[in-house]
N, C-alpha and C positions, 0 to 999 in steps of 0.2 A: 398315483404319480410318484415315481422314485424321487428321493430327496438327496441333494449333495450340498456341501458347504465350501466356502472359500474363506480362509483366514490369511490376511495380508498385512505387510508392514506399511502402515499409512505414512511413514516418514519418507519412503522411497517412491518418487514419482513413477518409476517403471513398474513397481509392484501395484500401485493404484490403477495404472492404466491397464495392466495385464488382468487384474481382477475383474474389471468391468467387461473387457473383451471376452474373458473366460465365462463370465456370467451369461453374456448374450449367446455364446455358443451352446452352453448347456440348456438354456431356456429353449432355444430353437430345436434342441434334441428331445424336448419333452420332459425335462427335469425341473423339479421345484428347487430353487437355489436360494441359499441363505448366505449373506455376507457378514463378516465380522473382522475387526482389526485385532492384531496381536496384543494390543494394550490391555485387553481384558484379563490376560494371564500374567501381567506384570505384578510382581509381589510388592507390597508396601513395606515400609519400615516402621517398627514400633520404637518407642523410646521409654526410658525409665519413668517419665511422667505419664505416659500413656501406653502401658505395656500390652493391653489387649487391642491389637490393631491387625486384624486379618479377616479375610473372607473364608468361610469354611470350604474345605476341599471340594465338596459336592455342589457348590453354588457359584462356581466360576464359569459355568457353561454359557455361551452367548445365546440370545433368544433364538429358538427354533432348532438348536443343536441338541438332538436327543437320540434315543435308541433307534428311532426310525430312519436315521440318516445312514445312507449306504457307505459314503466316504466323504472326506473333505480334502481340499487341496491347500497347501501352505505355500505362500509366496513370500520369501524373505531369506534371511540367513539363519545361522544356528540359534540366535537369540529368539527369533520368531518361532522356530520349531519348538524350542523348550517351552515358550509361553503357550503355544497351541496345544501341546500335550497336557499341560496343566488344565486347560479349558475343557478338553474333550475326553481324556482318559477315563473318567468315571462312567462314561456312556459307551465305551468300547468302540468309538468311531475310528476306523483306520485312516491314516493320513498319507497322502502323496506329497512329498516335500520337494519343492522346486527352488533352486538356489538363485536368488537375485542379489546375494550378498558377496562376500569375499571367499573365505575358505570353504564354507558350506560342508563341514565334515559330516553333518547329520542328514544332508539332503540327498535325494535319490537321483535327481536329474538337473541339468542346467536349463536356463530359460529358452535357449534355442532348440531344446529337445521337447518343449512343452506340447506341441501338436501331436507328435508321435506318442508321447506319454498318455495324453488324454484318450487317444484312440485305443490304446492298450487297456486302459482302465474301463472304458465304456464297453469294451468287448470281453471283459473279465479275464484278460490275459495278464494276471499278476498273482504274486504270492503275498501272504501277510506274515511278517516277522514280528514276534512279540519280544519286548525288552523290559527288564525289571525297572520299576520306579520305586522310590522311597517315600514313605510318609514320615515327615519330620514334625515333631511337636515340642514346644517349650511349656513346661508345667511348673507351677509354684503353688505349694500347699493344696495339691489336688485340683487346682484350677488351670484350665487350658488357657494359656496366654496367646499362643501363636501356633499356626500349623500351615503346612504346605506340602504339595507333591514336588518331587524333584526327579529328574532323569539322569543328571550327571552326578552331582555331589552336594553334600552338606559340609560347610567349613565353619569351624569355630576358632577364633584367634584373638590375640591380645589387641588392645587398642594401640595406636601409634604412641610412641614415647613412653610406653610402660614396660615393665620387666617381664621376664620369662614366666610362663604360666605352668601351673600344675593341674593335671586332670586325673580324676579317678574314672576309669572306664570299665564297665561291666558288659560282657558279651554273653548273651544267653544266661545260663545258670552257672557260668564259670566265676571263679573268684575275681573280684575287681583288681585291676592293675593300676599303678601310678605311672603317669607319663609326664615328663618335664619337657616342654617344647614351646615354640611360638604359637602353635595351634595344632588342630587335628582336622583331617579330612576323612569323611566316610563316603566311599564312592561305589557306584554300581559298575558293572563291566563297561557300560557305555561311557561313563565318566572316567574310566581308566586312561583314556587318551586326552583328558583335559587337564585340570589343575593337578590331579593326582600324578600324572606323568611328569609334570614339571617339578614336583616335589620328590621325585625319585621312586614312585610306585611302579609296579609292573603293569604292562599292558595285558588285559584280560579279554579274551575273545568273547563276543556276545553269545548268549545262550548258556554259558556256564553259570550254575545257580550259586554264585558267591557274591560277597561284598568284600571291600577291603578298607582297612584302617591305616592311614598314612600320617605319621607325625610330621609337622612342618618344623624344620631346623631343630631336631631334638638335641637335648643336652646329654646324650649318652650314645656310646658306640653300639650299645646293645639294643637301642630303640629303632626298630625297622618296620617296614610295612608288613601288615598281617592280612592274610586272605582267609576268610572263614565262610561257613554256610550262610546263605541268605535267609534261612529259616530262623536264625538266631537274632533276636532284637538287641539293640545296643542302647545303653543308658550312659550318658556322660554327666558326671558331677564336677562342676568347677571347684577346684580345691585351692583357691587363692582369694584374697580379699577384694581384688579389683573386678570391675565388671568386664565382660567380654563382648565380642561382636560375633553374631552368627549370620552367615550368608548362604543362600540356597541357589544353586545353579548360577552363581555369579550375578544374581539379579536383585534380591531383596532379602530382608531378614529382620533381626531384632537384637536388642541388647540382652545379654544373659548375665544375671546377677548371681552372687555366690550361693544364694538359697534356691536357685532354679535347677531343674533337671532338663536335659535334652534327650528326648526319646526318639529313636530311629528304628524303623522296621520296614520290611518289604511291603509295598502297597498291594492291596488286592486288585488294583487297577494297573495292568501293564500298558506300556506304550505300544501301539500297533502300527508298524510301518508298512506301507504298500511298497513292495519290491517288484520291479518290472522284469527282473531276472534273478536267478538264484543269488543270494547274498555272497559277496566275495570280499571278506574283511581284509585279507592281506593286500588285495589290490587297492582298497581305500587307504590303507596304511602307507603303501608305497606312493600313491598319487598325492596324498595330502601332506604326509609327514616325511616322505623320503626314506621310509624303512625298507631295508633289503636291497637298496640300489647297489649295483656292482662298483667295486673300487676302481678309481681311475688312476692310472699310472702317472707318476710325476714326470714332468718333461725332462728330457736329457739335459744335464747341466752343460752350459757352454762357457768356455773360458773367455773372459773379457780381455780385450787387448790392454 
């Protein structure tokens, strides 16, 4: 019996109701169906008093979600999608992402398109698009304190009401560089339309094997976003006396102390998206972010009496 999964946002009644309806339909079609909520992929926060506070990357999978699962369906917004990939990426499970949220930049279809989307998947009328994920680790004295997978970005920044930070950053085997800024973003191409974009980084089309380093509010005219090969690992050394805060995918993270190192590298587990038609990234940019829309002429000025 083939096996499918459903991961849903249990905070949203429409997602809960749809998950049960979808389960009933798949069961009637002869599928073994497993349900899980997106909460399992939500990252926790460590603290200076309890620095080791994480679930290993390969132990976030919900019960029954394994290599034998043909596909899984995500019902939620972008946050649920990010959580779901942390749960299933190590097992290579492709996800059909259905938007029950607001923007849904990472989702493939809207809720009113779900019946047609399920028909297409059950009839194998889809493609799989793989996207890079990052493995992020915080290490102190050779001890792993915290780790997570991320699809969008890793952000390390100062705490509120503290001064500007200094970071030493080493990319691959290149010489370390010093960056003075409020924080740093290391982003995948998928994350280039998220926080990185707001911080002035470029949009990178999916599929290009690169990462980018974006300083947040840098204290230098020469400090700009850097795009580099995703085969090169990144190590960040905090070069200031105050503790910092690290956030992954806008969700969870930990404190980073001066003696810690943050290590980032391309994960061996890609995010596998089910695409019902050939991916059209520029269409998504135009629909969700307004990129490339034609200019609208200003109205003719009219003299007031």
